[in-house]
N, C-alpha and C positions, 0 to 999 in steps of 0.2 A: 504493499499500499504506500502511496505517496501522500504527503501532507504539505499544505501551505497554510501559514498563519500570517495575518497582517493587521495593522490598525490604521485608523485615519481619524483626525479631529475635524469635525464639521461645525461651522459657525451657523447653527440653527438649533432651535429648542428640541429636546429629546422626543417629544410627542410628534413633532412634524417629521423628524428623521425616521422614527419607527414607522409611522404611518406610510411614508413614502417607500420604505423598504418592503412593507407588506403588501404592496401593489405588485404582485409577482408578474402579472402579465405585462407590466411596463419595463421589465428587466432589459429587453432588447435595446431600449434607449441608452443604457449605460454599460451593458455587458457585451463586450465583443465576443462573437461566437454563438451567442444565444440568438437563435432565429425566432423562436416562439415559445411561450409558456401558456398553456391552458390550464386555468384554475377549475377543475372539475367539481370540487366541493371545497368547504373551508379548510380541509386538511389534505386533499389529494391534488397533485399537480402532474401535468404531462409536459415534458421538455423536449424540444427539438434543437439540437446544437450542431454546429459545424466548426471544428477546430482543425487547422492544418490540412484542410481539404477533406477530413474525415467527418461524415455525417453520423449522428447517433440520436436516437430517441429513447426516452426512459420515463418511467413513472416514479414519483417520490411521494412520501407521506411526511407531513409535518408531525413530528413526535413530541414536540414541546413548544408552546408559545405563551409568553407572558408579556402583555402590553408594556412597552417602554423598557423592557429588560432583555428578552431573548427570543430567538426563533431557532429551532433545531429541526433537522430533517434527515431522512435516509432514503435511498432508492429501494423500490420494491419490485421493479422489473427493468431489465436492460442494464445499462452501465452501473457498476458498483460504486457507490459513493455515499458519503454522509457529511454533515456539516452543522455548524452552529454560528450564529451571529449574535453578539451581545451588544447592548447599548448602555453607555455610562454617561451620566450627567456630570459635565465638568463645571458648568455655571448654567444659569437660566437660559443662556443663548449659545451654549457650546456643548457638543455631544461627541464622545469617542465611540467609534464602532470598532469592534474587534471580530475578525473573521477567522474561522478555522475550517478547512476543507480536507477531507480524506477521501481518496479515490484509488482505484486500481487501474493503472494505465494498461491499455490493450494495444497490441500492434507496435510496429517499429516507431511510427511518428510520435505516438503518445509517450512511449517509454523513453525515447530520445528527448522529448520535451521536458519530461520529469527530471531526467539527469542533468540537462542543461539549464534547469530552473526557469524555463520559459514560462511555466504556469505561474510562478511567483511574480514575474514581471507583469503578466496579464492581469492578475488579481490587483496588483498596485494601480495599474492603468484604469481598471474598472472601478476601483474605489474612488480614484481621482475624478472620474466622470460622474459618479454618483454624488460626490461632494459638490461639484459644480452645479449639478441639477438641484440639489437640496438648498444650497445657498442662493441660487438665483430665483428660488420660489417655483421651480418647474414641477410639473406633475400636480396631481390632486393632493390636497392636504388631508384627505380621508383615507383610512385604512381600516382593515378588519381588526377590531380590538378584543375579539373574543379570546378565551384562554383554552389551551390544550394542555392537560396535565401529563407529564412524562410517566409512561408505564415503567415498572421496575426493570424490565428487559429491553428497554429502548436504547438505541444508540444515537450518536450525533452530538456528543459533548456533555 
């Protein structure tokens, strides 16, 4: 398994940052390689991605979600991965986002990208685009604020 961790500070209130992050269908606006995300239910997502010319589709389940604190998920079909994003209020108008992604690279291109840390660079760039979107007031200020309690056997952080 490969892992990427990163953080970024965003000059916006935590509730706005969290709400923007939970609009999963808008991820293609800031995540390079994500072609589409369909939110099938509050906890079920279908992803279509294209990275390094390799197309993948997979399903993921949100395993834990607490407003203004964290969102965790794991794949249920297709590409093997899990992750967690946490939100930390630094001040009333500044939020730190921490991301941890774990996945199993498949094929030569993905394995080479993991070894060369291309994925780390991509996550940094995606977080910078998200920061710009949040600070410019882009996207809707509304997100799903429901909670998903982590089951004892859940993965994702």
